[in-house]
Short mmCIF file of the C-alpha atoms (twelve columns), coordinates in Angstrom:
data_MODEL
# 
_entry.id   MODEL 
# 
loop_
_atom_site.group_PDB 
_atom_site.id 
_atom_site.type_symbol 
_atom_site.label_atom_id 
_atom_site.label_alt_id 
_atom_site.label_comp_id 
_atom_site.label_asym_id 
_atom_site.label_seq_id 
_atom_site.Cartn_x 
_atom_site.Cartn_y 
_atom_site.Cartn_z 
_atom_site.pdbx_PDB_model_num 
ATOM 1  C CA . MET A 1  0.000  0.000  0.000  1 
ATOM 2  C CA . ASN A 2  1.422  3.395  -0.979 1 
ATOM 3  C CA . GLN A 3  0.733  6.183  1.466  1 
ATOM 4  C CA . ASP A 4  1.273  9.819  0.600  1 
ATOM 5  C CA . HIS A 5  3.014  11.753 3.344  1 
ATOM 6  C CA . LYS A 6  1.834  15.342 3.244  1 
ATOM 7  C CA . ASP A 7  4.315  16.391 5.929  1 
ATOM 8  C CA . THR A 8  7.411  15.796 3.815  1 
ATOM 9  C CA . LYS A 9  8.341  18.009 0.896  1 
ATOM 10 C CA . PRO A 10 10.199 16.402 -1.995 1 
ATOM 11 C CA . ASN A 11 12.984 18.980 -2.445 1 
ATOM 12 C CA . SER A 12 13.129 20.538 1.010  1 
ATOM 13 C CA . THR A 13 16.419 21.291 2.687  1 
ATOM 14 C CA . PRO A 14 17.450 19.181 5.670  1 
ATOM 15 C CA . VAL A 15 16.476 20.430 9.124  1 
ATOM 16 C CA . TYR A 16 20.077 20.710 10.304 1 
ATOM 17 C CA . VAL A 17 20.725 23.420 7.679  1 
ATOM 18 C CA . LYS A 18 18.121 25.609 9.396  1 
ATOM 19 C CA . TYR A 19 19.802 25.158 12.765 1 
ATOM 20 C CA . ILE A 20 23.261 25.860 11.393 1 
ATOM 21 C CA . GLY A 21 21.940 29.119 9.973  1 
ATOM 22 C CA . LEU A 22 20.247 29.868 13.270 1 
ATOM 23 C CA . SER A 23 23.518 29.380 15.152 1 
ATOM 24 C CA . PHE A 24 25.218 31.935 12.906 1 
ATOM 25 C CA . GLN A 25 22.335 34.347 13.509 1 
ATOM 26 C CA . LEU A 26 22.678 33.947 17.277 1 
ATOM 27 C CA . PHE A 27 26.431 34.425 17.075 1 
ATOM 28 C CA . GLY A 28 25.957 37.531 14.935 1 
ATOM 29 C CA . ILE A 29 23.337 39.094 17.216 1 
ATOM 30 C CA . ILE A 30 25.345 38.510 20.389 1 
ATOM 31 C CA . GLY A 31 28.589 39.589 18.715 1 
ATOM 32 C CA . ALA A 32 27.102 42.781 17.284 1 
ATOM 33 C CA . GLY A 33 25.472 43.728 20.589 1 
ATOM 34 C CA . THR A 34 28.643 43.072 22.569 1 
ATOM 35 C CA . TRP A 35 30.774 44.979 20.058 1 
ATOM 36 C CA . PHE A 36 28.398 47.958 20.174 1 
ATOM 37 C CA . GLY A 37 28.495 47.955 23.980 1 
ATOM 38 C CA . TRP A 38 32.296 47.762 23.921 1 
ATOM 39 C CA . TRP A 39 32.463 50.633 21.409 1 
ATOM 40 C CA . LEU A 40 30.033 52.773 23.424 1 
ATOM 41 C CA . GLN A 41 31.933 52.000 26.627 1 
ATOM 42 C CA . GLY A 42 35.129 53.207 24.968 1 
ATOM 43 C CA . LYS A 43 33.431 56.506 24.099 1 
ATOM 44 C CA . SER A 44 32.278 57.079 27.669 1 
ATOM 45 C CA . ASP A 45 34.608 57.784 30.574 1 
ATOM 46 C CA . MET A 46 33.005 55.426 33.077 1 
ATOM 47 C CA . LYS A 47 35.226 52.904 34.845 1 
ATOM 48 C CA . PHE A 48 32.482 50.337 35.418 1 
ATOM 49 C CA . PRO A 49 31.488 48.727 32.063 1 
ATOM 50 C CA . VAL A 50 27.794 49.612 32.188 1 
ATOM 51 C CA . TRP A 51 27.276 49.855 28.425 1 
ATOM 52 C CA . LEU A 52 29.186 46.691 27.686 1 
ATOM 53 C CA . LEU A 53 27.152 44.672 30.185 1 
ATOM 54 C CA . LEU A 54 23.873 46.259 29.149 1 
ATOM 55 C CA . PHE A 55 24.258 45.582 25.441 1 
ATOM 56 C CA . CYS A 56 25.795 42.167 26.005 1 
ATOM 57 C CA . PHE A 57 22.829 40.959 28.083 1 
ATOM 58 C CA . LEU A 58 20.335 42.747 25.852 1 
ATOM 59 C CA . SER A 59 21.727 41.020 22.763 1 
ATOM 60 C CA . ILE A 60 21.667 37.643 24.549 1 
ATOM 61 C CA . GLY A 61 17.996 38.233 25.349 1 
ATOM 62 C CA . ILE A 62 17.244 39.147 21.737 1 
ATOM 63 C CA . ALA A 63 19.139 36.089 20.503 1 
ATOM 64 C CA . PHE A 64 17.218 33.749 22.805 1 
ATOM 65 C CA . TYR A 65 13.951 35.333 21.705 1 
ATOM 66 C CA . GLN A 66 14.965 34.719 18.075 1 
ATOM 67 C CA . LEU A 67 15.764 31.115 18.984 1 
ATOM 68 C CA . TRP A 68 12.394 30.686 20.704 1 
ATOM 69 C CA . VAL A 69 10.467 32.110 17.752 1 
ATOM 70 C CA . SER A 70 12.357 29.963 15.257 1 
ATOM 71 C CA . THR A 71 11.957 26.713 17.175 1 
ATOM 72 C CA . ARG A 72 8.324  27.405 18.052 1 
ATOM 73 C CA . SER A 73 7.381  27.216 14.380 1 
ATOM 74 C CA . ASP A 74 8.847  23.670 14.138 1 
ATOM 75 C CA . ARG A 75 6.020  22.068 16.084 1 
# 
């Protein structure tokens, strides 16, 4: 008996390609946020790295939100 599977697409890319791309997105978001915080911290004269910590944690939060949205659509 031949059953048609409607869930599979004939020429779709493998799932691991999506997650490899997602890892580069996360790395890019966290890297860009941390770099911007480091750059802004260099422009200010504060000794405590407020801007670096702020943008580092903010970019981590944005990256995890991006991860959550991307994996939520896989269900």
